[in-house]
C-alpha positions in Angstrom: -9.0 95.0 14.3 -8.5 91.5 12.8 -8.3 89.8 16.2 -6.3 86.9 14.2 -3.3 89.9 13.9 -3.1 90.0 17.5 -0.1 88.6 19.4 -0.1 88.3 22.9 2.4 87.5 25.1 3.7 88.3 28.5 4.8 92.1 29.1 8.5 92.3 28.7 8.9 93.1 32.9 7.3 89.8 33.9 10.2 87.4 33.7 11.9 90.2 36.1 8.6 90.0 38.3 8.9 86.3 38.2 12.3 86.5 39.5 11.8 88.8 42.4 8.9 87.0 43.5 9.9 82.9 43.1 13.1 83.3 44.6 12.1 83.9 48.3 9.0 81.9 47.1 11.5 78.7 45.8 13.9 79.1 48.8 11.4 79.4 51.9 8.9 77.0 50.3 11.5 73.9 49.6 12.8 74.7 53.2 9.5 74.1 54.9 8.1 71.7 52.7 11.2 69.3 53.2 11.0 69.8 56.9 7.2 69.1 56.3 8.1 65.8 54.4 10.8 65.0 57.1 8.5 65.2 59.8 5.5 63.4 58.2 7.7 60.6 57.0 10.5 59.9 59.8 9.1 61.8 63.2 5.5 60.4 63.8 4.4 57.0 64.7 1.1 55.5 63.1 0.2 56.5 59.6 -3.2 57.9 59.3 -5.7 59.3 56.8 -4.2 62.9 57.6 -0.2 62.1 57.1 -1.1 60.3 53.8 -2.5 63.2 52.3 -0.3 65.6 53.7 2.4 63.7 52.5 0.9 64.0 48.8 0.3 67.5 49.2 3.6 68.2 50.3 5.5 66.3 47.2 2.9 68.1 44.9 4.2 71.3 46.3 7.8 70.3 45.9 7.5 69.4 42.6 5.5 72.6 41.9 8.6 74.5 43.6 11.3 72.9 41.6 9.3 73.7 38.0 9.3 77.5 39.0 13.2 78.1 37.8 12.6 76.3 34.6 9.0 78.2 33.8 11.1 81.8 34.7 14.0 80.8 32.7 11.3 79.9 29.7 10.3 83.2 29.8 13.8 84.9 29.5 15.3 82.7 27.0 11.6 82.3 25.3 11.7 79.0 24.9 9.6 77.7 22.1 7.2 75.0 21.9 8.9 71.4 21.8 9.3 68.5 23.7 11.1 70.3 26.3 8.2 72.7 26.6 5.7 70.3 27.3 7.6 68.2 29.8 7.6 71.8 31.9 4.2 72.6 31.1 3.3 68.9 31.7 5.0 68.7 35.3 3.8 72.7 36.3 0.0 72.1 35.7 0.0 68.5 36.9 1.3 69.7 40.2 -1.0 72.8 40.7 -4.0 70.3 39.8 -3.0 67.9 42.4 -2.5 70.8 44.9 -6.0 71.6 44.4 -7.0 68.3 44.2 -5.7 67.0 47.4 -6.9 69.9 49.0 -10.5 69.1 47.8 -10.4 65.4 48.8 -9.0 66.4 52.5 -12.3 68.9 52.5 -14.5 66.1 51.7 -12.8 63.7 53.8 -12.8 66.2 56.7 -16.9 66.8 56.1 -17.5 62.9 56.0 -15.4 62.6 59.2 -17.4 65.4 60.9 -20.9 65.2 59.5 -20.8 61.6 59.7 -18.3 60.0 62.7 -19.7 56.6 62.3 -19.9 55.6 58.9 -16.2 57.5 58.6 -14.8 55.3 60.9 -15.8 52.2 58.2 -14.8 54.4 55.3 -11.8 56.1 56.0 -8.2 54.1 56.5 -4.9 55.0 55.8 -4.7 52.3 52.9 -8.0 54.2 51.1 -6.3 57.2 51.7 -3.4 56.2 49.6 -5.6 54.2 47.1 -7.2 57.7 46.8 -4.1 59.7 46.3 -2.6 57.3 43.9 -5.9 57.2 42.0 -5.7 60.9 41.9 -2.5 61.2 40.4 -3.1 58.8 37.6 -6.2 60.8 36.6 -4.4 64.3 36.5 -1.2 62.8 34.7 -3.5 61.2 31.7 -5.7 64.4 31.6 -3.1 66.8 31.3 -1.0 64.5 28.9 -4.1 64.0 26.8 -4.5 68.2 27.1 -1.0 68.8 25.8 -1.9 65.8 22.9 -4.9 67.9 22.0 -3.5 71.3 21.9 -2.9 72.7 18.9 0.2 75.0 19.1 2.6 76.0 16.6 6.4 75.4 16.8 7.2 79.5 16.8 5.0 79.7 19.7 6.3 80.5 23.0 6.4 78.0 26.0 3.6 78.8 28.7 2.1 81.2 26.5 -1.3 81.4 24.7 -0.2 83.9 21.8 -3.2 83.2 19.6 -6.7 84.5 20.2 -8.4 81.6 18.9 -10.7 80.3 22.0 -9.5 76.9 23.4 -12.5 74.5 24.5 -9.7 72.4 26.1 -8.6 75.2 28.3 -12.4 75.9 29.5 -13.2 72.4 30.2 -9.6 72.2 32.4 -10.5 75.5 34.1 -14.1 74.1 35.2 -13.3 71.0 35.7 -9.9 71.2 37.2 -11.1 74.2 39.7 -14.2 75.4 39.3 -16.0 72.2 40.6 -13.8 71.5 42.9 -14.2 75.0 44.2 -17.9 74.4 45.1 -17.3 70.9 46.8 -14.7 72.6 48.9 -17.0 75.5 49.8 -19.7 73.4 50.5 -17.9 70.9 52.7 -16.3 73.2 54.8 -19.1 75.7 55.2 -21.1 72.3 56.3 -18.1 71.5 58.9 -17.9 75.0 60.1 -21.8 74.9 60.7 -21.7 71.4 62.3 -18.6 72.7 64.4 -20.4 75.4 65.6 -23.4 73.2 66.4 -20.8 71.0 68.3 -19.5 74.1 70.2 -22.8 74.5 72.3 -23.0 71.0 72.8 -19.1 70.3 74.2 -18.6 73.2 76.3 -15.2 71.6 77.6 -14.1 71.6 74.2 -14.9 74.8 73.2 -11.4 76.3 73.0 -10.1 73.6 70.4 -13.2 73.7 68.6 -13.5 76.9 68.2 -9.3 77.2 66.9 -10.7 74.1 64.4 -13.4 76.8 63.0 -10.7 79.3 62.4 -8.4 76.6 60.9 -11.0 75.7 58.3 -12.5 79.2 57.2 -8.6 80.1 56.5 -8.5 77.0 54.5 -11.2 78.2 52.5 -10.2 81.8 52.5 -6.4 81.0 50.9 -7.6 78.7 48.7 -10.1 80.9 46.9 -8.0 84.2 47.4 -4.8 82.3 45.9 -6.7 80.3 43.3 -10.1 82.2 42.0 -7.8 85.3 40.7 -6.0 83.2 38.2 -9.1 80.7 37.0 -11.5 83.8 36.8 -8.6 84.8 34.5 -8.6 82.5 32.6 -12.0 82.3 31.9 -11.9 85.6 31.0 -9.3 85.6 28.6 -11.8 82.6 26.7 -14.6 84.7 26.8 -12.5 87.7 25.6 -10.8 85.5 22.7 -14.5 84.5 21.8 -16.1 87.7 21.7 -13.6 90.7 21.2 -11.3 91.9 18.5 -10.0 94.5 21.1 -6.4 93.4 20.8 -5.2 95.4 23.8 -8.1 94.4 26.0 -7.0 90.8 25.3 -3.7 91.9 26.5 -4.5 93.2 29.5 -6.6 89.9 30.1 -3.2 87.8 29.4 -0.9 90.0 31.5 -3.9 89.5 34.7 -3.2 86.0 34.1 0.3 85.9 34.4 0.2 88.1 37.5 -2.4 85.7 39.1 0.0 82.8 38.4 2.3 84.5 40.6 -0.1 84.7 43.2 -1.4 81.4 42.9 2.2 79.9 43.3 3.0 81.5 46.5 0.1 79.1 48.0 3.1 76.3 48.3 4.7 78.1 51.2 1.2 78.8 52.6 0.9 75.2 53.2 4.0 74.5 54.8 3.3 77.5 57.1 -0.2 76.0 57.9 1.8 72.9 58.5 3.5 74.4 61.6 0.4 76.1 63.2 -1.8 72.7 62.7 1.0 71.0 64.2 1.2 73.4 67.6 -2.4 73.1 68.3 -2.1 69.1 67.6 -0.3 69.0 70.7 -2.0 71.2 72.6 -5.2 68.9 71.9 -3.7 65.7 72.3 -3.5 65.6 76.5 -7.1 67.3 76.8 -8.4 64.0 74.4 -6.1 61.7 76.6 -8.1 62.6 79.8 -11.9 63.5 78.4 -12.1 60.6 75.6 -13.8 57.2 76.6 -15.8 54.8 74.4 -18.0 56.2 71.5 -16.4 59.7 73.1 -13.2 58.6 72.1 -13.5 58.8 68.1 -16.3 61.8 68.2 -13.1 63.3 70.3 -10.4 62.5 67.6 -13.1 63.4 65.2 -13.9 67.1 66.3 -10.3 67.9 67.1 -7.4 65.7 66.4 -8.6 65.1 62.5 -10.1 68.4 61.8 -6.9 70.5 63.3 -4.5 67.8 61.7 -6.9 68.2 58.5 -6.3 71.6 58.4 -3.1 72.1 57.5 -4.0 71.6 53.8 -4.7 75.4 54.1 -3.7 77.0 50.9 -3.0 76.9 50.9 
């Protein structure tokens, strides 16, 4: 069969699947993320690197949640490619990439704080965290705008669809740079942090419980990130391979259906972020009085590094 004759679209019941999943995700996600923003912006005292990153993560999650109804409606109404479609797609992918980017930056920042605590004291600050977050927003927005400008899509194609079986090098680059490189960075930093905390647990027996909780949170952070996002981007990678090598329209259609379902799983990540805010805040409150009684001198910073930063940073769990 000539692959150019394939017309790849989402299966007919997919809009209904989206509706059933996204209604509870939207309601719960907006409630939890807006509550998290209120706590981070209004209820905490001094601004820290953690608060800066978490506010940016919550904003990205909220904006992504707000885009889900329009994404679902575009499938129900079969919205064609045009200015509105490009805006919807751009906003949707910008906020997903921002979530991945912020989670990766937090992992790297956590690694720096745990592995090199004295250097981290100089290199890290709320202002630098704000600059890093702002720079990341600018880069993601500019890159996504460029991708949308370079995409070769006909006016008769559907929004949030890739009906053509022509391999997209732009999509391949976006998948590698936007996910697989961050995945490598996050995995390396998380594994190094876990190893360092395991070593510290033997040295600081009186903080064993707090350190053990931190290890669980970092491990959950990495696991949820992989579970939520890896299927989607493996699907995108497989779709590129199939477009490049296969002439079997039904196989390409199957991969396309898998990508759509995996995107639903990835978007539930917005709720998982907010749930992690709660658990980390609970651990933060438990750790604070212990630190007040045990930390002094150089140990103040080391204790903060081993407990407060570690526990609080882990609210980026993907989440």
